C-alpha positions in Angstrom: 117.5 -2.6 200.7 114.0 -1.6 201.7 115.2 -0.6 205.3 117.8 1.9 203.9 115.3 3.1 201.2 112.7 3.8 203.9 115.1 5.5 206.3 116.6 7.7 203.5 113.0 8.6 202.4 111.9 9.4 206.0 115.1 11.5 207.0 116.1 13.0 203.7 119.7 13.1 204.2 121.9 14.4 201.2 125.2 12.6 202.1 125.7 8.9 202.9 129.0 8.2 204.7 130.1 4.2 204.4 133.1 2.4 205.7 135.2 0.8 203.1 135.2 -3.1 203.7 138.8 -4.4 204.2 139.5 -6.8 201.3 140.7 -9.6 203.5 137.7 -9.4 205.8 135.1 -8.9 203.3 133.1 -11.3 201.3 131.3 -11.6 198.1 127.8 -10.8 200.0 129.2 -8.0 202.0 130.5 -6.4 198.7 127.2 -6.8 197.1 125.5 -5.2 199.9 127.8 -2.2 199.7 127.4 -2.0 196.0 123.6 -1.9 196.4 123.7 0.8 199.0 125.9 2.8 196.7 123.6 2.4 193.7 120.5 3.3 195.7 122.4 6.2 197.2 123.0 7.4 193.5 119.6 6.9 192.5 118.3 8.9 195.3 120.9 11.7 194.5 123.0 11.4 197.7 126.7 12.3 197.9 128.6 9.4 199.0 131.8 9.6 201.2 133.6 6.1 201.7 136.6 5.8 203.8 138.8 2.8 205.0 139.8 2.3 208.4 143.2 3.4 207.4 141.8 6.8 206.3 140.0 7.1 209.3 143.1 6.5 211.4 145.1 9.0 209.3 142.6 11.6 209.7 142.0 11.5 213.4 145.8 10.7 214.4 147.9 11.7 211.3 151.3 9.8 211.1 150.3 7.4 213.8 148.8 4.1 213.2 145.7 3.4 215.6 143.5 0.5 216.3 139.8 0.5 217.0 140.0 1.0 220.7 142.3 4.2 220.0 139.7 5.5 217.6 136.8 4.9 220.2 138.9 7.0 222.7 139.4 9.5 220.3 135.8 9.7 219.2 134.9 9.8 223.0 137.1 12.8 223.5 135.7 14.5 220.6 132.1 13.7 221.6 131.9 13.5 225.3 128.6 12.7 225.3 129.9 9.0 224.3 131.9 8.6 227.3 129.4 6.4 229.1 129.4 4.0 226.0 133.2 3.9 225.9 133.0 2.9 229.5 130.8 0.3 228.9 132.8 -1.1 225.7 135.7 -1.3 228.1 134.0 -3.8 230.4 132.2 -6.0 228.1 133.9 -9.3 226.5 132.3 -9.0 223.1 132.5 -5.7 221.3 129.2 -4.0 221.1 129.3 -0.3 220.5 132.7 -0.4 218.2 130.5 -0.1 215.0 128.5 3.0 216.6 132.0 4.6 217.2 133.2 3.7 213.7 129.9 5.3 212.2 130.4 8.4 214.3 133.8 8.6 213.2 132.9 8.2 209.5 130.2 11.0 209.6 132.7 13.3 211.3 135.4 12.8 208.7 132.8 13.2 206.0 131.6 16.4 207.4 134.9 17.9 207.9 135.9 17.0 204.2 132.7 18.4 202.8 133.0 21.6 205.0 136.6 22.1 203.8 135.4 21.7 200.2 132.4 24.1 200.7 134.9 26.7 202.1 137.3 26.4 199.3 134.5 26.8 196.5 
């Protein structure tokens, strides 16, 4: 947790966006890590936005079921600077950039929700 504490101390964010672990793909250790990150974030006064992969899919493609590959393409279309990483991801056997695309999607969804909330208040 010291790495996260150091990063939040250095960059001073006011929001943390987390991916909700899928129950069937999680473990007790991963659940503890997520819980500790949430506790640390609350102590530092960070607002927490936590979304599941299903919520990300519904946000970016309402009414459709999408997979990680679809999500990466949607994010690369939204943020063309990531097109090179998408092309590289398509050519490698073991996924490498998929987590980065998920992180960008989480941040984008969180920003959108916070922005909509700010506009209605």
